N, C-alpha and C positions, 0 to 999 in steps of 0.2 A: 322796845315795844311798849306802847301805851296800854294801860289797863283798860281803857275805854274800848280798845279794839277787840278785847275778849268778850265784852258784854254783848248779849243778844239784843237785837233791835227792839226797842220798847214797844213800838206799834205792833210788830210781829208777835211779840210775847202776849200782848193784850188780846189780839185777835185769836191766837191759838187757844187761850184760856176761854174766851167767849164761845168759840165754836165747840170746844169740848164740853163746857157746862150747859149751854143752851140747846145744842143740836146733837150732842154725842158724836161729833166729828173730830177725828184726830189728824192733824196735818203737821208735818215736819218740814217747814220751809227751808231750814238750814241745810238740808241734804240736797236741795236742788242746785244744779249748776246754773251758770248765767244763761246758757242757751235754753235749758229746761224752763227756767223762770220766765224768759221772754216768750216762749211758746205758750206756756200756760196763761200768762198775762194777756196775750193776744186772744186766746180762746175765751177767757172770762170777759174781756172787754167786748168781744163780739156778742156774747150772750146778753150782756148788760145793754148794749146798743139795741139789740133786737127787742128786749123787754121795754126799753124806754120809748121805742118808736111805735109800740102797740097802743091800742085805744084804751087799755086798762091800766095805763101808767099811774093814774090817781089812786089805784088800789094796790099798787105794788109794794108799798111799805108794810102792808099786812101779809104779804106773801113771804113765808120763811125762806124759800129758795132764792128770792131776790135779795133778801137781807144777807144771806150767806154769801152770795156772789159779791155784794158790795164789800163785805168784810174781807173776803179772800183777795179782791182786787186791791184793797188798801195794803194788805200785808205783802202781797207780791210786789207792789210798787216800792214799798219800803225795803224789801229784800233785794230788789234790783239795784237800788241806790247803794246798799251795803256791798253787794257783790262788785259793782263797778268801782267803788272806793277801794276795796281790797285789791282788786286787780291793778289799780293805778299805783298802789303802795309797794308792790313787789319790785324790788330792785336787786339785780344780780351783780 
Protein backbone atom coordinates (compact mmCIF):
# COMPACT_ATOMS: atom_id res chain seq x y z
CA UNK A 1 0.00 0.00 0.00
CA UNK A 2 1.23 3.44 -0.91
CA UNK A 3 1.25 6.10 1.80
CA UNK A 4 -0.37 8.55 -0.62
CA UNK A 5 -3.46 6.35 -0.61
CA UNK A 6 -3.93 7.09 3.08
CA UNK A 7 -3.82 10.85 2.63
CA UNK A 8 -7.01 12.80 2.52
CA UNK A 9 -7.70 14.55 -0.75
CA UNK A 10 -6.07 17.98 -0.55
CA UNK A 11 -8.96 19.82 -2.22
CA UNK A 12 -11.49 18.15 0.07
CA UNK A 13 -9.40 19.09 3.10
CA UNK A 14 -9.16 22.74 2.01
CA UNK A 15 -12.90 22.99 1.34
CA UNK A 16 -13.75 21.37 4.68
CA UNK A 17 -11.57 23.89 6.51
CA UNK A 18 -12.98 26.85 4.55
CA UNK A 19 -16.58 25.79 5.18
CA UNK A 20 -15.86 25.33 8.89
CA UNK A 21 -14.01 28.62 9.33
CA UNK A 22 -16.11 30.94 7.18
CA UNK A 23 -19.61 29.45 7.41
CA UNK A 24 -19.50 27.23 10.52
CA UNK A 25 -20.52 24.23 8.39
CA UNK A 26 -18.99 20.85 9.15
CA UNK A 27 -19.00 18.22 6.42
CA UNK A 28 -17.32 14.84 6.44
CA UNK A 29 -16.93 13.93 2.78
CA UNK A 30 -14.95 10.79 3.58
CA UNK A 31 -17.95 9.08 5.16
CA UNK A 32 -19.96 9.28 1.93
CA UNK A 33 -20.22 6.21 -0.27
CA UNK A 34 -19.79 6.48 -4.02
CA UNK A 35 -23.56 6.40 -4.56
CA UNK A 36 -24.19 9.03 -1.87
CA UNK A 37 -21.49 11.24 -3.36
CA UNK A 38 -23.00 10.92 -6.84
CA UNK A 39 -26.50 11.78 -5.58
CA UNK A 40 -25.31 14.76 -3.58
CA UNK A 41 -23.19 16.00 -6.49
CA UNK A 42 -26.20 15.81 -8.82
CA UNK A 43 -28.30 17.85 -6.39
CA UNK A 44 -25.58 20.46 -5.88
CA UNK A 45 -24.98 20.78 -9.62
CA UNK A 46 -28.73 21.19 -10.16
CA UNK A 47 -28.83 24.03 -7.64
CA UNK A 48 -25.80 25.65 -9.26
CA UNK A 49 -27.38 25.36 -12.71
CA UNK A 50 -30.55 26.96 -11.38
CA UNK A 51 -28.58 29.85 -9.88
CA UNK A 52 -26.45 30.34 -12.99
CA UNK A 53 -29.51 30.46 -15.23
CA UNK A 54 -31.15 33.18 -13.13
CA UNK A 55 -30.97 36.86 -14.01
CA UNK A 56 -29.01 37.69 -10.86
CA UNK A 57 -25.97 35.61 -11.82
CA UNK A 58 -23.74 38.70 -11.81
CA UNK A 59 -24.46 39.11 -8.08
CA UNK A 60 -24.05 35.46 -7.15
CA UNK A 61 -20.42 35.80 -6.08
CA UNK A 62 -21.68 37.94 -3.19
CA UNK A 63 -24.22 35.30 -2.15
CA UNK A 64 -22.77 33.07 0.61
CA UNK A 65 -25.08 30.19 -0.33
CA UNK A 66 -23.80 30.21 -3.89
CA UNK A 67 -20.18 30.27 -2.74
CA UNK A 68 -20.86 27.33 -0.38
CA UNK A 69 -22.42 25.38 -3.24
CA UNK A 70 -19.40 25.99 -5.46
CA UNK A 71 -17.02 24.83 -2.74
CA UNK A 72 -19.10 21.74 -1.94
CA UNK A 73 -19.30 20.90 -5.66
CA UNK A 74 -15.52 21.04 -5.96
CA UNK A 75 -15.01 18.87 -2.89
CA UNK A 76 -17.60 16.32 -4.00
CA UNK A 77 -16.01 16.11 -7.45
CA UNK A 78 -12.61 15.47 -5.90
CA UNK A 79 -14.11 12.91 -3.50
CA UNK A 80 -15.80 11.14 -6.41
CA UNK A 81 -12.48 10.79 -8.22
CA UNK A 82 -10.89 9.39 -5.05
CA UNK A 83 -13.71 6.90 -4.50
CA UNK A 84 -13.52 5.69 -8.09
CA UNK A 85 -9.76 5.28 -7.81
CA UNK A 86 -10.11 3.31 -4.58
CA UNK A 87 -12.73 1.12 -6.16
CA UNK A 88 -10.50 0.34 -9.13
CA UNK A 89 -7.55 -0.54 -6.86
CA UNK A 90 -9.39 -3.29 -4.98
CA UNK A 91 -8.07 -6.61 -6.19
CA UNK A 92 -9.18 -9.88 -4.66
